[in-house]
All heavy atoms as atom14 arrays in JSON, in Angstrom:
{
  "sequence": "MGNYATVLFVLGMEDGVAELADRSRDGLGLDLLEERLPQRVRNPAPRSRRDRGGD",
  "atom14_mask": [
    [1, 1, 1, 1, 1, 1, 1, 1, 0, 0, 0, 0, 0, 0],
    [1, 1, 1, 1, 0, 0, 0, 0, 0, 0, 0, 0, 0, 0],
    [1, 1, 1, 1, 1, 1, 1, 1, 0, 0, 0, 0, 0, 0],
    [1, 1, 1, 1, 1, 1, 1, 1, 1, 1, 1, 1, 0, 0],
    [1, 1, 1, 1, 1, 0, 0, 0, 0, 0, 0, 0, 0, 0],
    [1, 1, 1, 1, 1, 1, 1, 0, 0, 0, 0, 0, 0, 0],
    [1, 1, 1, 1, 1, 1, 1, 0, 0, 0, 0, 0, 0, 0],
    [1, 1, 1, 1, 1, 1, 1, 1, 0, 0, 0, 0, 0, 0],
    [1, 1, 1, 1, 1, 1, 1, 1, 1, 1, 1, 0, 0, 0],
    [1, 1, 1, 1, 1, 1, 1, 0, 0, 0, 0, 0, 0, 0],
    [1, 1, 1, 1, 1, 1, 1, 1, 0, 0, 0, 0, 0, 0],
    [1, 1, 1, 1, 0, 0, 0, 0, 0, 0, 0, 0, 0, 0],
    [1, 1, 1, 1, 1, 1, 1, 1, 0, 0, 0, 0, 0, 0],
    [1, 1, 1, 1, 1, 1, 1, 1, 1, 0, 0, 0, 0, 0],
    [1, 1, 1, 1, 1, 1, 1, 1, 0, 0, 0, 0, 0, 0],
    [1, 1, 1, 1, 0, 0, 0, 0, 0, 0, 0, 0, 0, 0],
    [1, 1, 1, 1, 1, 1, 1, 0, 0, 0, 0, 0, 0, 0],
    [1, 1, 1, 1, 1, 0, 0, 0, 0, 0, 0, 0, 0, 0],
    [1, 1, 1, 1, 1, 1, 1, 1, 1, 0, 0, 0, 0, 0],
    [1, 1, 1, 1, 1, 1, 1, 1, 0, 0, 0, 0, 0, 0],
    [1, 1, 1, 1, 1, 0, 0, 0, 0, 0, 0, 0, 0, 0],
    [1, 1, 1, 1, 1, 1, 1, 1, 0, 0, 0, 0, 0, 0],
    [1, 1, 1, 1, 1, 1, 1, 1, 1, 1, 1, 0, 0, 0],
    [1, 1, 1, 1, 1, 1, 0, 0, 0, 0, 0, 0, 0, 0],
    [1, 1, 1, 1, 1, 1, 1, 1, 1, 1, 1, 0, 0, 0],
    [1, 1, 1, 1, 1, 1, 1, 1, 0, 0, 0, 0, 0, 0],
    [1, 1, 1, 1, 0, 0, 0, 0, 0, 0, 0, 0, 0, 0],
    [1, 1, 1, 1, 1, 1, 1, 1, 0, 0, 0, 0, 0, 0],
    [1, 1, 1, 1, 0, 0, 0, 0, 0, 0, 0, 0, 0, 0],
    [1, 1, 1, 1, 1, 1, 1, 1, 0, 0, 0, 0, 0, 0],
    [1, 1, 1, 1, 1, 1, 1, 1, 0, 0, 0, 0, 0, 0],
    [1, 1, 1, 1, 1, 1, 1, 1, 0, 0, 0, 0, 0, 0],
    [1, 1, 1, 1, 1, 1, 1, 1, 0, 0, 0, 0, 0, 0],
    [1, 1, 1, 1, 1, 1, 1, 1, 1, 0, 0, 0, 0, 0],
    [1, 1, 1, 1, 1, 1, 1, 1, 1, 0, 0, 0, 0, 0],
    [1, 1, 1, 1, 1, 1, 1, 1, 1, 1, 1, 0, 0, 0],
    [1, 1, 1, 1, 1, 1, 1, 1, 0, 0, 0, 0, 0, 0],
    [1, 1, 1, 1, 1, 1, 1, 0, 0, 0, 0, 0, 0, 0],
    [1, 1, 1, 1, 1, 1, 1, 1, 1, 0, 0, 0, 0, 0],
    [1, 1, 1, 1, 1, 1, 1, 1, 1, 1, 1, 0, 0, 0],
    [1, 1, 1, 1, 1, 1, 1, 0, 0, 0, 0, 0, 0, 0],
    [1, 1, 1, 1, 1, 1, 1, 1, 1, 1, 1, 0, 0, 0],
    [1, 1, 1, 1, 1, 1, 1, 1, 0, 0, 0, 0, 0, 0],
    [1, 1, 1, 1, 1, 1, 1, 0, 0, 0, 0, 0, 0, 0],
    [1, 1, 1, 1, 1, 0, 0, 0, 0, 0, 0, 0, 0, 0],
    [1, 1, 1, 1, 1, 1, 1, 0, 0, 0, 0, 0, 0, 0],
    [1, 1, 1, 1, 1, 1, 1, 1, 1, 1, 1, 0, 0, 0],
    [1, 1, 1, 1, 1, 1, 0, 0, 0, 0, 0, 0, 0, 0],
    [1, 1, 1, 1, 1, 1, 1, 1, 1, 1, 1, 0, 0, 0],
    [1, 1, 1, 1, 1, 1, 1, 1, 1, 1, 1, 0, 0, 0],
    [1, 1, 1, 1, 1, 1, 1, 1, 0, 0, 0, 0, 0, 0],
    [1, 1, 1, 1, 1, 1, 1, 1, 1, 1, 1, 0, 0, 0],
    [1, 1, 1, 1, 0, 0, 0, 0, 0, 0, 0, 0, 0, 0],
    [1, 1, 1, 1, 0, 0, 0, 0, 0, 0, 0, 0, 0, 0],
    [1, 1, 1, 1, 1, 1, 1, 1, 0, 0, 0, 0, 0, 0]
  ],
  "atom14_positions": [
    [[0.83, -1.18, 0.0], [0.0, 0.0, 0.0], [0.88, 1.24, 0.0], [0.54, 2.23, -0.65], [-0.92, -0.05, 1.23], [-1.99, 0.94, 1.21], [-3.14, 0.57, -0.12], [-4.17, 1.95, -0.05], [0.0, 0.0, 0.0], [0.0, 0.0, 0.0], [0.0, 0.0, 0.0], [0.0, 0.0, 0.0], [0.0, 0.0, 0.0], [0.0, 0.0, 0.0]],
    [[1.97, 1.17, 0.71], [2.88, 2.3, 0.75], [3.46, 2.61, -0.62], [3.65, 3.79, -0.97], [0.0, 0.0, 0.0], [0.0, 0.0, 0.0], [0.0, 0.0, 0.0], [0.0, 0.0, 0.0], [0.0, 0.0, 0.0], [0.0, 0.0, 0.0], [0.0, 0.0, 0.0], [0.0, 0.0, 0.0], [0.0, 0.0, 0.0], [0.0, 0.0, 0.0]],
    [[3.77, 1.57, -1.38], [4.3, 1.78, -2.73], [3.28, 2.47, -3.63], [3.62, 3.35, -4.41], [4.73, 0.45, -3.36], [5.96, -0.12, -2.69], [6.77, 0.61, -2.11], [6.11, -1.42, -2.75], [0.0, 0.0, 0.0], [0.0, 0.0, 0.0], [0.0, 0.0, 0.0], [0.0, 0.0, 0.0], [0.0, 0.0, 0.0], [0.0, 0.0, 0.0]],
    [[2.02, 2.07, -3.52], [0.97, 2.71, -4.31], [0.85, 4.19, -3.94], [0.7, 5.05, -4.8], [-0.38, 2.02, -4.11], [-0.46, 0.67, -4.76], [-0.65, -0.47, -4.0], [-0.34, 0.53, -6.14], [-0.73, -1.72, -4.6], [-0.42, -0.71, -6.75], [-0.61, -1.83, -5.96], [-0.68, -3.07, -6.56], [0.0, 0.0, 0.0], [0.0, 0.0, 0.0]],
    [[0.91, 4.48, -2.65], [0.83, 5.86, -2.2], [2.0, 6.67, -2.73], [1.84, 7.83, -3.14], [0.78, 5.92, -0.68], [0.0, 0.0, 0.0], [0.0, 0.0, 0.0], [0.0, 0.0, 0.0], [0.0, 0.0, 0.0], [0.0, 0.0, 0.0], [0.0, 0.0, 0.0], [0.0, 0.0, 0.0], [0.0, 0.0, 0.0], [0.0, 0.0, 0.0]],
    [[3.19, 6.09, -2.75], [4.37, 6.79, -3.26], [4.22, 7.08, -4.75], [4.52, 8.19, -5.2], [5.63, 5.93, -3.02], [5.75, 5.68, -1.61], [6.88, 6.64, -3.51], [0.0, 0.0, 0.0], [0.0, 0.0, 0.0], [0.0, 0.0, 0.0], [0.0, 0.0, 0.0], [0.0, 0.0, 0.0], [0.0, 0.0, 0.0], [0.0, 0.0, 0.0]],
    [[3.74, 6.11, -5.5], [3.55, 6.32, -6.94], [2.52, 7.42, -7.18], [2.72, 8.29, -8.02], [3.11, 5.0, -7.63], [2.66, 5.25, -9.05], [4.25, 3.98, -7.59], [0.0, 0.0, 0.0], [0.0, 0.0, 0.0], [0.0, 0.0, 0.0], [0.0, 0.0, 0.0], [0.0, 0.0, 0.0], [0.0, 0.0, 0.0], [0.0, 0.0, 0.0]],
    [[1.43, 7.4, -6.44], [0.42, 8.45, -6.59], [1.0, 9.82, -6.25], [0.71, 10.81, -6.91], [-0.79, 8.15, -5.72], [-1.65, 6.97, -6.18], [-2.73, 6.67, -5.14], [-2.28, 7.26, -7.54], [0.0, 0.0, 0.0], [0.0, 0.0, 0.0], [0.0, 0.0, 0.0], [0.0, 0.0, 0.0], [0.0, 0.0, 0.0], [0.0, 0.0, 0.0]],
    [[1.84, 9.87, -5.22], [2.46, 11.14, -4.83], [3.39, 11.65, -5.94], [3.37, 12.82, -6.31], [3.24, 10.98, -3.52], [3.93, 12.23, -3.08], [3.21, 13.27, -2.52], [5.3, 12.36, -3.23], [3.84, 14.42, -2.12], [5.94, 13.51, -2.84], [5.21, 14.55, -2.28], [0.0, 0.0, 0.0], [0.0, 0.0, 0.0], [0.0, 0.0, 0.0]],
    [[4.19, 10.74, -6.51], [5.12, 11.12, -7.58], [4.36, 11.61, -8.81], [4.78, 12.56, -9.49], [6.04, 9.92, -7.94], [6.83, 10.19, -9.21], [6.98, 9.61, -6.78], [0.0, 0.0, 0.0], [0.0, 0.0, 0.0], [0.0, 0.0, 0.0], [0.0, 0.0, 0.0], [0.0, 0.0, 0.0], [0.0, 0.0, 0.0], [0.0, 0.0, 0.0]],
    [[3.23, 11.0, -9.1], [2.43, 11.4, -10.25], [1.54, 12.61, -9.98], [0.83, 13.07, -10.87], [1.56, 10.22, -10.72], [2.32, 9.01, -11.25], [1.35, 7.88, -11.56], [3.14, 9.37, -12.47], [0.0, 0.0, 0.0], [0.0, 0.0, 0.0], [0.0, 0.0, 0.0], [0.0, 0.0, 0.0], [0.0, 0.0, 0.0], [0.0, 0.0, 0.0]],
    [[1.58, 13.1, -8.74], [0.76, 14.25, -8.38], [-0.7, 13.9, -8.18], [-1.58, 14.74, -8.32], [0.0, 0.0, 0.0], [0.0, 0.0, 0.0], [0.0, 0.0, 0.0], [0.0, 0.0, 0.0], [0.0, 0.0, 0.0], [0.0, 0.0, 0.0], [0.0, 0.0, 0.0], [0.0, 0.0, 0.0], [0.0, 0.0, 0.0], [0.0, 0.0, 0.0]],
    [[-0.97, 12.66, -7.84], [-2.34, 12.2, -7.68], [-2.62, 11.77, -6.23], [-3.46, 10.92, -5.98], [-2.6, 11.02, -8.63], [-2.4, 11.34, -10.09], [-2.45, 9.9, -11.16], [-4.09, 9.31, -10.88], [0.0, 0.0, 0.0], [0.0, 0.0, 0.0], [0.0, 0.0, 0.0], [0.0, 0.0, 0.0], [0.0, 0.0, 0.0], [0.0, 0.0, 0.0]],
    [[-1.94, 12.4, -5.28], [-2.08, 11.98, -3.88], [-3.46, 12.3, -3.3], [-3.84, 11.75, -2.27], [-0.99, 12.61, -3.0], [-1.06, 14.11, -2.85], [-0.33, 14.85, -3.95], [0.23, 14.25, -4.87], [-0.32, 16.08, -3.86], [0.0, 0.0, 0.0], [0.0, 0.0, 0.0], [0.0, 0.0, 0.0], [0.0, 0.0, 0.0], [0.0, 0.0, 0.0]],
    [[-4.23, 13.16, -3.95], [-5.57, 13.45, -3.45], [-6.46, 12.2, -3.52], [-7.4, 12.07, -2.74], [-6.22, 14.57, -4.27], [-5.53, 15.91, -4.06], [-4.86, 16.08, -3.02], [-5.65, 16.76, -4.95], [0.0, 0.0, 0.0], [0.0, 0.0, 0.0], [0.0, 0.0, 0.0], [0.0, 0.0, 0.0], [0.0, 0.0, 0.0], [0.0, 0.0, 0.0]],
    [[-6.17, 11.31, -4.41], [-6.94, 10.08, -4.53], [-6.82, 9.19, -3.31], [-7.76, 8.47, -2.98], [0.0, 0.0, 0.0], [0.0, 0.0, 0.0], [0.0, 0.0, 0.0], [0.0, 0.0, 0.0], [0.0, 0.0, 0.0], [0.0, 0.0, 0.0], [0.0, 0.0, 0.0], [0.0, 0.0, 0.0], [0.0, 0.0, 0.0], [0.0, 0.0, 0.0]],
    [[-5.69, 9.25, -2.62], [-5.5, 8.42, -1.43], [-6.45, 8.88, -0.33], [-7.07, 8.06, 0.36], [-4.03, 8.49, -0.94], [-3.85, 7.73, 0.35], [-3.1, 7.96, -2.0], [0.0, 0.0, 0.0], [0.0, 0.0, 0.0], [0.0, 0.0, 0.0], [0.0, 0.0, 0.0], [0.0, 0.0, 0.0], [0.0, 0.0, 0.0], [0.0, 0.0, 0.0]],
    [[-6.6, 10.18, -0.17], [-7.52, 10.7, 0.86], [-8.95, 10.3, 0.55], [-9.73, 10.01, 1.46], [-7.39, 12.21, 0.95], [0.0, 0.0, 0.0], [0.0, 0.0, 0.0], [0.0, 0.0, 0.0], [0.0, 0.0, 0.0], [0.0, 0.0, 0.0], [0.0, 0.0, 0.0], [0.0, 0.0, 0.0], [0.0, 0.0, 0.0], [0.0, 0.0, 0.0]],
    [[-9.32, 10.26, -0.72], [-10.67, 9.88, -1.09], [-10.94, 8.41, -0.81], [-12.08, 8.02, -0.53], [-10.93, 10.19, -2.56], [-11.02, 11.67, -2.85], [-11.28, 11.96, -4.31], [-11.64, 11.02, -5.05], [-11.11, 13.12, -4.7], [0.0, 0.0, 0.0], [0.0, 0.0, 0.0], [0.0, 0.0, 0.0], [0.0, 0.0, 0.0], [0.0, 0.0, 0.0]],
    [[-9.92, 7.58, -0.87], [-10.1, 6.15, -0.6], [-10.53, 5.91, 0.85], [-11.28, 4.99, 1.13], [-8.81, 5.38, -0.87], [-8.42, 5.21, -2.32], [-7.05, 4.56, -2.41], [-9.45, 4.37, -3.05], [0.0, 0.0, 0.0], [0.0, 0.0, 0.0], [0.0, 0.0, 0.0], [0.0, 0.0, 0.0], [0.0, 0.0, 0.0], [0.0, 0.0, 0.0]],
    [[-10.02, 6.72, 1.75], [-10.3, 6.53, 3.18], [-11.45, 7.4, 3.67], [-11.74, 7.4, 4.86], [-9.04, 6.83, 3.99], [0.0, 0.0, 0.0], [0.0, 0.0, 0.0], [0.0, 0.0, 0.0], [0.0, 0.0, 0.0], [0.0, 0.0, 0.0], [0.0, 0.0, 0.0], [0.0, 0.0, 0.0], [0.0, 0.0, 0.0], [0.0, 0.0, 0.0]],
    [[-12.12, 8.12, 2.8], [-13.2, 9.03, 3.19], [-14.48, 8.25, 3.42], [-15.09, 7.73, 2.48], [-13.39, 10.09, 2.12], [-14.38, 11.16, 2.52], [-14.82, 11.17, 3.69], [-14.69, 12.01, 1.67], [0.0, 0.0, 0.0], [0.0, 0.0, 0.0], [0.0, 0.0, 0.0], [0.0, 0.0, 0.0], [0.0, 0.0, 0.0], [0.0, 0.0, 0.0]],
    [[-14.91, 8.15, 4.68], [-16.1, 7.38, 5.01], [-17.37, 7.95, 4.4], [-18.3, 7.23, 4.1], [-16.3, 7.36, 6.52], [-15.33, 6.49, 7.25], [-15.63, 6.59, 8.72], [-15.06, 5.49, 9.44], [-15.21, 5.32, 10.72], [-15.9, 6.19, 11.43], [-14.68, 4.3, 11.33], [0.0, 0.0, 0.0], [0.0, 0.0, 0.0], [0.0, 0.0, 0.0]],
    [[-17.42, 9.26, 4.24], [-18.65, 9.87, 3.74], [-18.91, 9.53, 2.27], [-20.01, 9.73, 1.78], [-18.6, 11.38, 3.93], [-17.59, 11.95, 3.11], [0.0, 0.0, 0.0], [0.0, 0.0, 0.0], [0.0, 0.0, 0.0], [0.0, 0.0, 0.0], [0.0, 0.0, 0.0], [0.0, 0.0, 0.0], [0.0, 0.0, 0.0], [0.0, 0.0, 0.0]],
    [[-17.92, 9.0, 1.58], [-18.09, 8.64, 0.17], [-18.37, 7.15, -0.01], [-18.49, 6.68, -1.13], [-16.83, 9.02, -0.6], [-16.56, 10.51, -0.6], [-15.28, 10.82, -1.32], [-15.3, 10.37, -2.69], [-15.49, 11.14, -3.75], [-15.64, 12.42, -3.59], [-15.49, 10.64, -4.97], [0.0, 0.0, 0.0], [0.0, 0.0, 0.0], [0.0, 0.0, 0.0]],
    [[-18.45, 6.41, 1.08], [-18.68, 4.97, 1.03], [-20.17, 4.68, 1.17], [-20.69, 4.49, 2.26], [-17.89, 4.29, 2.16], [-18.01, 2.78, 2.13], [-18.55, 2.24, 1.14], [-17.58, 2.15, 3.11], [0.0, 0.0, 0.0], [0.0, 0.0, 0.0], [0.0, 0.0, 0.0], [0.0, 0.0, 0.0], [0.0, 0.0, 0.0], [0.0, 0.0, 0.0]],
    [[-20.87, 4.67, 0.05], [-22.31, 4.47, 0.06], [-22.73, 3.14, 0.64], [-23.66, 3.06, 1.45], [0.0, 0.0, 0.0], [0.0, 0.0, 0.0], [0.0, 0.0, 0.0], [0.0, 0.0, 0.0], [0.0, 0.0, 0.0], [0.0, 0.0, 0.0], [0.0, 0.0, 0.0], [0.0, 0.0, 0.0], [0.0, 0.0, 0.0], [0.0, 0.0, 0.0]],
    [[-22.06, 2.07, 0.26], [-22.42, 0.75, 0.77], [-22.18, 0.67, 2.28], [-23.03, 0.17, 3.02], [-21.61, -0.34, 0.05], [-21.82, -1.76, 0.54], [-23.27, -2.18, 0.36], [-20.9, -2.71, -0.19], [0.0, 0.0, 0.0], [0.0, 0.0, 0.0], [0.0, 0.0, 0.0], [0.0, 0.0, 0.0], [0.0, 0.0, 0.0], [0.0, 0.0, 0.0]],
    [[-21.05, 1.17, 2.72], [-20.76, 1.16, 4.16], [-21.77, 1.95, 4.95], [-22.21, 1.53, 6.03], [0.0, 0.0, 0.0], [0.0, 0.0, 0.0], [0.0, 0.0, 0.0], [0.0, 0.0, 0.0], [0.0, 0.0, 0.0], [0.0, 0.0, 0.0], [0.0, 0.0, 0.0], [0.0, 0.0, 0.0], [0.0, 0.0, 0.0], [0.0, 0.0, 0.0]],
    [[-22.18, 3.1, 4.43], [-23.19, 3.92, 5.11], [-24.53, 3.2, 5.15], [-25.24, 3.25, 6.17], [-23.32, 5.28, 4.43], [-22.11, 6.2, 4.57], [-22.29, 7.44, 3.7], [-21.87, 6.59, 6.01], [0.0, 0.0, 0.0], [0.0, 0.0, 0.0], [0.0, 0.0, 0.0], [0.0, 0.0, 0.0], [0.0, 0.0, 0.0], [0.0, 0.0, 0.0]],
    [[-24.89, 2.52, 4.08], [-26.14, 1.76, 4.06], [-26.11, 0.63, 5.09], [-27.1, 0.39, 5.79], [-26.41, 1.18, 2.67], [-26.8, 2.24, 1.66], [-27.17, 3.36, 2.06], [-26.7, 1.94, 0.45], [0.0, 0.0, 0.0], [0.0, 0.0, 0.0], [0.0, 0.0, 0.0], [0.0, 0.0, 0.0], [0.0, 0.0, 0.0], [0.0, 0.0, 0.0]],
    [[-24.99, -0.07, 5.18], [-24.88, -1.16, 6.15], [-24.95, -0.64, 7.58], [-25.57, -1.26, 8.44], [-23.57, -1.93, 5.92], [-23.51, -2.74, 4.63], [-22.11, -3.31, 4.43], [-24.55, -3.84, 4.63], [0.0, 0.0, 0.0], [0.0, 0.0, 0.0], [0.0, 0.0, 0.0], [0.0, 0.0, 0.0], [0.0, 0.0, 0.0], [0.0, 0.0, 0.0]],
    [[-24.32, 0.5, 7.84], [-24.39, 1.09, 9.18], [-25.81, 1.51, 9.52], [-26.27, 1.33, 10.65], [-23.46, 2.3, 9.29], [-21.99, 2.0, 9.44], [-21.18, 3.29, 9.4], [-21.73, 1.28, 10.75], [0.0, 0.0, 0.0], [0.0, 0.0, 0.0], [0.0, 0.0, 0.0], [0.0, 0.0, 0.0], [0.0, 0.0, 0.0], [0.0, 0.0, 0.0]],
    [[-26.52, 2.05, 8.55], [-27.9, 2.48, 8.78], [-28.79, 1.3, 9.12], [-29.68, 1.41, 9.98], [-28.44, 3.2, 7.56], [-29.78, 3.85, 7.78], [-30.23, 4.66, 6.59], [-29.38, 5.26, 5.91], [-31.45, 4.67, 6.35], [0.0, 0.0, 0.0], [0.0, 0.0, 0.0], [0.0, 0.0, 0.0], [0.0, 0.0, 0.0], [0.0, 0.0, 0.0]],
    [[-28.55, 0.15, 8.5], [-29.34, -1.05, 8.8], [-29.12, -1.52, 10.23], [-30.02, -2.1, 10.84], [-28.98, -2.18, 7.85], [-29.52, -2.01, 6.45], [-29.12, -3.17, 5.56], [-28.56, -4.17, 6.05], [-29.38, -3.06, 4.35], [0.0, 0.0, 0.0], [0.0, 0.0, 0.0], [0.0, 0.0, 0.0], [0.0, 0.0, 0.0], [0.0, 0.0, 0.0]],
    [[-27.95, -1.26, 10.79], [-27.64, -1.71, 12.13], [-28.15, -0.77, 13.22], [-28.1, -1.12, 14.39], [-26.13, -1.87, 12.28], [-25.57, -2.97, 11.38], [-24.09, -3.08, 11.49], [-23.73, -3.56, 12.81], [-22.5, -3.52, 13.3], [-21.53, -3.01, 12.58], [-22.24, -3.96, 14.5], [0.0, 0.0, 0.0], [0.0, 0.0, 0.0], [0.0, 0.0, 0.0]],
    [[-28.64, 0.4, 12.84], [-29.16, 1.34, 13.83], [-30.41, 0.76, 14.49], [-31.22, 0.11, 13.83], [-29.51, 2.68, 13.17], [-28.34, 3.53, 12.72], [-28.87, 4.76, 11.96], [-27.51, 3.98, 13.89], [0.0, 0.0, 0.0], [0.0, 0.0, 0.0], [0.0, 0.0, 0.0], [0.0, 0.0, 0.0], [0.0, 0.0, 0.0], [0.0, 0.0, 0.0]],
    [[-30.58, 1.02, 15.78], [-31.8, 0.53, 16.42], [-33.02, 1.25, 15.86], [-32.96, 2.43, 15.53], [-31.6, 0.87, 17.9], [-30.51, 1.87, 17.94], [-29.71, 1.72, 16.68], [0.0, 0.0, 0.0], [0.0, 0.0, 0.0], [0.0, 0.0, 0.0], [0.0, 0.0, 0.0], [0.0, 0.0, 0.0], [0.0, 0.0, 0.0], [0.0, 0.0, 0.0]],
    [[-34.1, 0.51, 15.73], [-35.32, 1.07, 15.2], [-36.18, 1.61, 16.34], [-36.28, 1.0, 17.39], [-36.11, -0.01, 14.44], [-35.38, -0.6, 13.27], [-35.09, 0.42, 12.2], [-35.95, 1.21, 11.85], [-33.87, 0.43, 11.7], [0.0, 0.0, 0.0], [0.0, 0.0, 0.0], [0.0, 0.0, 0.0], [0.0, 0.0, 0.0], [0.0, 0.0, 0.0]],
    [[-36.78, 2.77, 16.12], [-37.65, 3.36, 17.12], [-38.96, 2.56, 17.14], [-39.55, 2.27, 16.12], [-37.95, 4.81, 16.78], [-38.92, 5.45, 17.75], [-39.11, 6.88, 17.45], [-37.94, 7.57, 17.93], [-37.74, 8.87, 17.81], [-38.63, 9.6, 17.18], [-36.67, 9.44, 18.28], [0.0, 0.0, 0.0], [0.0, 0.0, 0.0], [0.0, 0.0, 0.0]],
    [[-39.38, 2.23, 18.34], [-40.62, 1.46, 18.51], [-41.63, 2.37, 19.19], [-41.36, 2.94, 20.24], [-40.38, 0.2, 19.37], [-41.66, -0.57, 19.58], [-39.32, -0.68, 18.73], [0.0, 0.0, 0.0], [0.0, 0.0, 0.0], [0.0, 0.0, 0.0], [0.0, 0.0, 0.0], [0.0, 0.0, 0.0], [0.0, 0.0, 0.0], [0.0, 0.0, 0.0]],
    [[-42.78, 2.5, 18.59], [-43.84, 3.3, 19.19], [-44.54, 2.49, 20.27], [-44.57, 1.26, 20.22], [-44.86, 3.73, 18.15], [-44.28, 4.68, 17.15], [-45.36, 5.11, 16.2], [-44.83, 6.15, 15.34], [-45.56, 7.03, 14.73], [-46.86, 7.02, 14.86], [-45.01, 7.95, 13.96], [0.0, 0.0, 0.0], [0.0, 0.0, 0.0], [0.0, 0.0, 0.0]],
    [[-45.14, 3.19, 21.21], [-45.91, 2.51, 22.24], [-47.09, 1.8, 21.59], [-47.81, 2.41, 20.81], [-46.43, 3.5, 23.28], [-45.31, 4.08, 24.1], [-44.27, 3.46, 24.26], [-45.51, 5.27, 24.63], [0.0, 0.0, 0.0], [0.0, 0.0, 0.0], [0.0, 0.0, 0.0], [0.0, 0.0, 0.0], [0.0, 0.0, 0.0], [0.0, 0.0, 0.0]],
    [[-47.29, 0.54, 21.91], [-48.42, -0.16, 21.29], [-49.73, 0.4, 21.82], [-49.79, 0.97, 22.9], [-48.22, -1.61, 21.74], [-47.35, -1.53, 22.94], [-46.52, -0.29, 22.79], [0.0, 0.0, 0.0], [0.0, 0.0, 0.0], [0.0, 0.0, 0.0], [0.0, 0.0, 0.0], [0.0, 0.0, 0.0], [0.0, 0.0, 0.0], [0.0, 0.0, 0.0]],
    [[-50.78, 0.23, 21.05], [-52.11, 0.69, 21.48], [-52.51, -0.08, 22.72], [-52.19, -1.26, 22.87], [-53.11, 0.46, 20.35], [0.0, 0.0, 0.0], [0.0, 0.0, 0.0], [0.0, 0.0, 0.0], [0.0, 0.0, 0.0], [0.0, 0.0, 0.0], [0.0, 0.0, 0.0], [0.0, 0.0, 0.0], [0.0, 0.0, 0.0], [0.0, 0.0, 0.0]],
    [[-53.2, 0.59, 23.64], [-53.63, -0.12, 24.86], [-54.53, -1.29, 24.5], [-55.39, -1.2, 23.64], [-54.4, 0.94, 25.65], [-54.42, 2.18, 24.84], [-53.63, 1.95, 23.59], [0.0, 0.0, 0.0], [0.0, 0.0, 0.0], [0.0, 0.0, 0.0], [0.0, 0.0, 0.0], [0.0, 0.0, 0.0], [0.0, 0.0, 0.0], [0.0, 0.0, 0.0]],
    [[-54.3, -2.4, 25.19], [-55.09, -3.6, 24.92], [-56.35, -3.56, 25.77], [-56.39, -2.99, 26.85], [-54.27, -4.84, 25.25], [-53.03, -4.93, 24.4], [-52.24, -6.17, 24.59], [-52.37, -6.8, 25.89], [-51.63, -7.8, 26.3], [-50.69, -8.27, 25.53], [-51.79, -8.34, 27.48], [0.0, 0.0, 0.0], [0.0, 0.0, 0.0], [0.0, 0.0, 0.0]],
    [[-57.38, -4.21, 25.28], [-58.64, -4.27, 26.04], [-58.5, -5.25, 27.19], [-57.55, -6.05, 27.23], [-59.79, -4.68, 25.11], [-59.61, -6.02, 24.7], [0.0, 0.0, 0.0], [0.0, 0.0, 0.0], [0.0, 0.0, 0.0], [0.0, 0.0, 0.0], [0.0, 0.0, 0.0], [0.0, 0.0, 0.0], [0.0, 0.0, 0.0], [0.0, 0.0, 0.0]],
    [[-59.45, -5.22, 28.12], [-59.41, -6.12, 29.26], [-59.45, -7.57, 28.8], [-58.81, -8.44, 29.37], [-60.59, -5.88, 30.17], [-60.46, -4.68, 31.02], [-61.67, -4.59, 31.9], [-61.23, -4.75, 33.27], [-62.03, -4.77, 34.3], [-63.33, -4.7, 34.11], [-61.56, -4.88, 35.5], [0.0, 0.0, 0.0], [0.0, 0.0, 0.0], [0.0, 0.0, 0.0]],
    [[-60.21, -7.82, 27.77], [-60.37, -9.18, 27.27], [-59.03, -9.73, 26.77], [-58.69, -10.88, 26.98], [-61.42, -9.23, 26.18], [-61.89, -10.63, 25.89], [-63.1, -10.66, 25.02], [-62.71, -10.31, 23.67], [-63.54, -9.91, 22.73], [-64.82, -9.79, 23.01], [-63.12, -9.63, 21.53], [0.0, 0.0, 0.0], [0.0, 0.0, 0.0], [0.0, 0.0, 0.0]],
    [[-58.24, -8.86, 26.09], [-56.93, -9.28, 25.58], [-55.95, -9.58, 26.69], [-55.03, -10.35, 26.54], [-56.34, -8.21, 24.66], [-57.14, -8.05, 23.37], [-57.88, -8.99, 23.03], [-57.02, -6.99, 22.73], [0.0, 0.0, 0.0], [0.0, 0.0, 0.0], [0.0, 0.0, 0.0], [0.0, 0.0, 0.0], [0.0, 0.0, 0.0], [0.0, 0.0, 0.0]],
    [[-56.15, -8.93, 27.86], [-55.23, -9.1, 28.98], [-55.62, -10.28, 29.87], [-54.98, -10.55, 30.86], [-55.19, -7.83, 29.82], [-54.47, -6.7, 29.13], [-54.38, -5.52, 30.02], [-55.71, -4.9, 30.04], [-56.03, -3.83, 30.74], [-55.14, -3.25, 31.49], [-57.24, -3.32, 30.68], [0.0, 0.0, 0.0], [0.0, 0.0, 0.0], [0.0, 0.0, 0.0]],
    [[-56.69, -10.93, 29.55], [-57.12, -12.08, 30.36], [-58.07, -11.68, 31.47], [-58.28, -12.44, 32.4], [0.0, 0.0, 0.0], [0.0, 0.0, 0.0], [0.0, 0.0, 0.0], [0.0, 0.0, 0.0], [0.0, 0.0, 0.0], [0.0, 0.0, 0.0], [0.0, 0.0, 0.0], [0.0, 0.0, 0.0], [0.0, 0.0, 0.0], [0.0, 0.0, 0.0]],
    [[-58.63, -10.49, 31.4], [-59.58, -10.03, 32.43], [-60.95, -10.58, 32.17], [-61.16, -11.53, 31.44], [0.0, 0.0, 0.0], [0.0, 0.0, 0.0], [0.0, 0.0, 0.0], [0.0, 0.0, 0.0], [0.0, 0.0, 0.0], [0.0, 0.0, 0.0], [0.0, 0.0, 0.0], [0.0, 0.0, 0.0], [0.0, 0.0, 0.0], [0.0, 0.0, 0.0]],
    [[-61.94, -9.97, 32.81], [-63.33, -10.43, 32.72], [-63.82, -10.49, 31.34], [-63.86, -9.99, 30.43], [-64.25, -9.52, 33.54], [-63.92, -9.65, 35.01], [-63.65, -10.78, 35.42], [-63.92, -8.63, 35.71], [0.0, 0.0, 0.0], [0.0, 0.0, 0.0], [0.0, 0.0, 0.0], [0.0, 0.0, 0.0], [0.0, 0.0, 0.0], [0.0, 0.0, 0.0]]
  ]
}
């Protein structure tokens, strides 16, 4: 990896190395992280007495 970085630097293309490590440009990685986020759960509707085993 170091050799690739040196070649890019010599060719004046070192900006490409920074883009490789830029997380904000990784669409797939961002999508995978979003899937792992906890989902907000709303309070369920109150159940009737019959559903709770009451009279």
